[in-house]
C-alpha positions in Angstrom: 6.4 17.2 26.0 7.4 16.3 29.5 5.2 14.9 32.0 3.2 16.2 33.5 3.4 19.8 31.4 0.9 21.8 30.1 0.9 19.9 26.7 0.0 16.6 29.0 -2.5 17.8 30.9 -4.2 19.2 27.6 -4.4 15.7 26.2 -5.7 13.9 29.3 -8.2 17.2 28.9 -9.2 16.0 25.6 -9.1 12.3 26.4 -10.8 12.2 29.0 -13.7 14.3 27.5 -14.5 11.6 25.0 -13.0 12.7 22.2 -9.8 11.7 20.3 -6.3 12.7 22.3 -4.3 13.1 19.5 -6.4 16.1 17.9 -6.0 18.5 21.5 -2.2 18.0 21.7 -0.9 21.7 21.3 -4.3 23.0 20.9 -4.8 25.6 23.1 -8.3 25.2 23.8 -10.3 24.3 27.2 -11.5 20.7 27.8 -14.9 21.4 27.2 -14.6 23.0 24.1 -12.1 21.1 22.8 -15.1 17.9 23.0 -17.2 20.1 21.3 -15.0 21.0 18.4 -14.3 17.7 17.8 -17.8 16.2 18.0 -18.6 18.9 15.3 -15.8 17.7 13.1 -16.6 14.0 13.5 -20.5 15.2 12.4 -19.2 16.5 9.8 -16.7 13.8 8.6 -19.7 11.0 9.4 -22.0 12.8 6.7 -19.5 14.0 3.6 -18.2 10.4 2.3 -22.2 9.1 2.5 -22.6 12.1 0.4 -20.1 11.6 -1.9 -20.8 7.9 -2.3 -23.9 8.3 -3.3 -22.5 11.8 -6.4 -20.1 8.8 -7.4 -22.9 6.0 -7.5 -25.5 7.8 -9.4 -22.9 8.9 -11.8 -22.5 6.4 -14.1 -26.1 5.2 -15.5 -28.2 7.0 -13.3 -29.1 3.8 -11.9 -27.3 3.3 -8.5 -24.3 1.3 -7.9 -25.7 -1.8 -9.1 -26.8 -0.5 -12.3 -23.2 0.7 -12.7 -22.2 -2.2 -11.8 -24.0 -4.4 -14.3 -23.4 -1.6 -16.8 -19.5 -1.9 -17.0 -19.9 -5.6 -16.6 -22.1 -6.0 -19.6 -19.5 -3.0 -21.5 -16.6 -5.1 -20.9 -18.2 -8.5 -22.4 -19.6 -6.9 -26.0 -15.8 -5.3 -25.9 -14.1 -9.3 -25.3 -16.1 -11.0 -27.7 -16.0 -8.4 -30.5 -13.0 -9.5 -33.8 -9.4 -9.2 -32.9 -10.2 -7.6 -29.5 -7.5 -10.3 -27.5 -8.5 -8.9 -24.2 -8.9 -5.7 -22.1 -5.7 -3.6 -20.7 -6.1 -1.2 -17.5 -3.5 1.6 -19.8 0.1 2.2 -19.0 -0.7 3.5 -14.9 -3.7 1.1 -14.8 -6.8 4.0 -14.4 -8.6 2.2 -16.9 -11.1 0.5 -14.3 -14.4 0.0 -12.7 -14.3 -1.0 -9.1 -16.9 -3.7 -7.9 -17.9 -4.7 -4.9 -14.8 -6.9 -4.0 -13.0 -6.1 -7.6 -11.1 -4.3 -9.8 -12.7 -4.2 -13.8 -9.8 -3.5 -15.9 -10.7 -1.7 -19.4 -13.5 0.0 -18.7 -13.8 3.1 -17.0 -17.9 5.1 -17.2 -19.2 8.0 -16.4 -21.7 10.9 -16.9 -20.0 12.2 -19.6 -17.7 8.8 -21.1 -17.3 5.4 -21.5 -13.0 4.4 -22.0 -12.3 1.4 -23.5 -8.9 0.2 -23.0 -8.4 -3.0 -25.5 -5.2 -5.4 -26.0 -5.5 -5.9 -30.5 -4.8 -9.3 -32.6 -3.4 -8.3 -35.7 -6.2 -11.0 -37.1 -7.6 -7.6 -38.8 -6.9 -3.6 -39.6 -6.4 -1.6 -36.1 -9.1 0.5 -36.6 -12.1 -2.0 -37.4 -11.7 -3.1 -34.8 -11.8 -0.3 -32.6 -14.9 0.9 -34.8 -16.4 -3.0 -33.7 -15.8 -2.3 -30.1 -17.2 1.1 -30.2 -20.2 -0.2 -32.0 -20.8 -3.1 -30.1 -21.3 -1.1 -26.7 -22.8 2.2 -28.1 -26.5 0.7 -26.8 -25.2 1.5 -23.6 -23.2 3.9 -23.6 -26.5 6.3 -25.0 -25.6 9.9 -25.2 -22.2 9.2 -24.4 -18.6 8.8 -26.5 -17.2 5.6 -27.0 -13.5 6.2 -26.7 -11.7 3.4 -27.5 -8.2 3.0 -27.0 -5.7 0.1 -28.2 -2.8 -0.2 -25.9 -1.3 -3.2 -26.9 -1.3 -5.4 -29.8 -0.7 -9.1 -29.3 1.3 -11.6 -32.6 -0.4 -14.4 -32.5 2.2 -17.5 -32.5 5.9 -15.3 -31.8 
């Protein structure tokens, strides 16, 4: 783009119309229609996140963000309290997690369809018994959703 060329004139017209200059560079629309187009896009983009956030917040227990947060924390607490559980795990890529305000709860992922718990187990008892105890401990919080317990790692005490 050269100074004073047609592209710079369009960029200046777009920025003087109150819209972002970057959106109009290289556009063949005049200043009036580009401002309307940008305003329409801004209105759509500002409406979309709030609709998506509402859908995500109600996906868990149906009680909104606060309900989903307390549900995930209660599930984590019950899972950690089970015999044979050394802790919770995010999985190989850290995908088993719940995002809370200001923090990330690793090892518990809930949605409207299922509850997933990833644990680090000890060898104090058979692993299937540990997984079944975790499943039973959180069943009351899961409602009708299946509870999938995954053993991601094993800690051998004393080694």
